N, C-alpha and C positions, 0 to 999 in steps of 0.2 A: 402672473399666472404660473410661471415656472416655479416660483417659490413655494407654491402649494403642493406641487407634485414631486419636487426634487428629493426632499427629505424622506418621505415614506418609500419611494422607489429605491433609493440607495440602501435604506435599512433592510427592506425586503430582500434585495439582491444579496447583500453580504450575509445576513442571517440565514437566508435560504441556502447559500453555499456552505456556510460554516457550521450551522447548527442542525443536527439531524432530527431533532424533536419538532422543529417548526413545521406547520402544515398550512394548507390552503385557507383554512378559516382564520388562522392567526394573521396571515398575509392580507386577507380581505379586511379584517378588523383594523389592522395597522394602516392600510391605505385609506379607507373611508374615514376612520376616526381621526387620523392625522390631518387629512384635508379639512374636515369639519372643524377641528381644533385650530388650524391655521386661519380659517375664515373667521372664526369667533375672535381670535387674537387680532386680526386685521380690523374688524368692525368695532370692537370694544376697547381697544387700547391703542397707544401710540408707540408700540414696540417697533424698532427698526427691523428691516427685512432679514438681515443675517441673524439677529436674535430670534426672530419668529421661526426661521428655518431650524435653528438649533433646538428650540422648544418642541417644534413639530417632530423632529427626529427622535428626541427623547420620548415623546408621547408614543411614537410609532414603535419604538423598542419595547416599551412597557406593554402596549396593546398586543403586539405580536407574541411576546413571551407569555403573558397571562392567558390569552385566548388559546394559544397552542397547548399550554399545560392543562387547561380545562377540557379540551377536546381530545379525540382519539389520536394516537400516534400514526404517522403515515406508514404504509407497508414498506418493508425492507426492499422489495423488488423495485419500487419506484425511486429509492434513494441510491441505488447502485451507481449510476452514472451521473447523478446530479449534485451530489454533495461531496465535500472534501473528506478523504480518509487518510490518516497518517500511515505511512508505510506501504501504500499501494502506488508505487511509481512505475511508470512504464519506461523501458530503456529508451535512450535517445538514439533513434535510428535515422532521422531525417538530416539532410544537409542543413547547415545553419541558415541559409537564405530561404528555406521553406518552412522554418519553424517560426512561431510568432514571438518567442521570447527575445531574440536579439533585436527585433524590430520595435518591441516595447521599450527596450533600453535606448535605442536610437531616438524614439519619440520623446522619451523623458528628457534626454539630453537636449534635444531641440527646444522643448518647452522651457526648460530651465535656462538655456542660453538666451532665448528670446526674452524671458522675464528679466534676466540679469541685464540685458542690453537696454530695456525700456523702463527699468524701475525708477 
């Protein structure tokens, strides 16, 4: 079940943050289309799970881009705090233990060391 939802959710998340032209209709088409595409791949072929997830992610990217370009652009007010903009960085004013970035680095180090130990 997880394989059907993982690919489109990841695609929608990253394209939603990074691409200002994407909209709700593109996200909906990517989600529903990719899930349907994954189900068809599951029923009609003997493709392994990790390949099916990759094909579903590719389908989700194509669906999101095509549908977003065919529909209206989202209003700029709704994009202000939800999408990434280069050059708009806020100054670092929090102590390091209250900021999420050092903890992400610690988490990545823990994950990589665990992987290295049990590989």
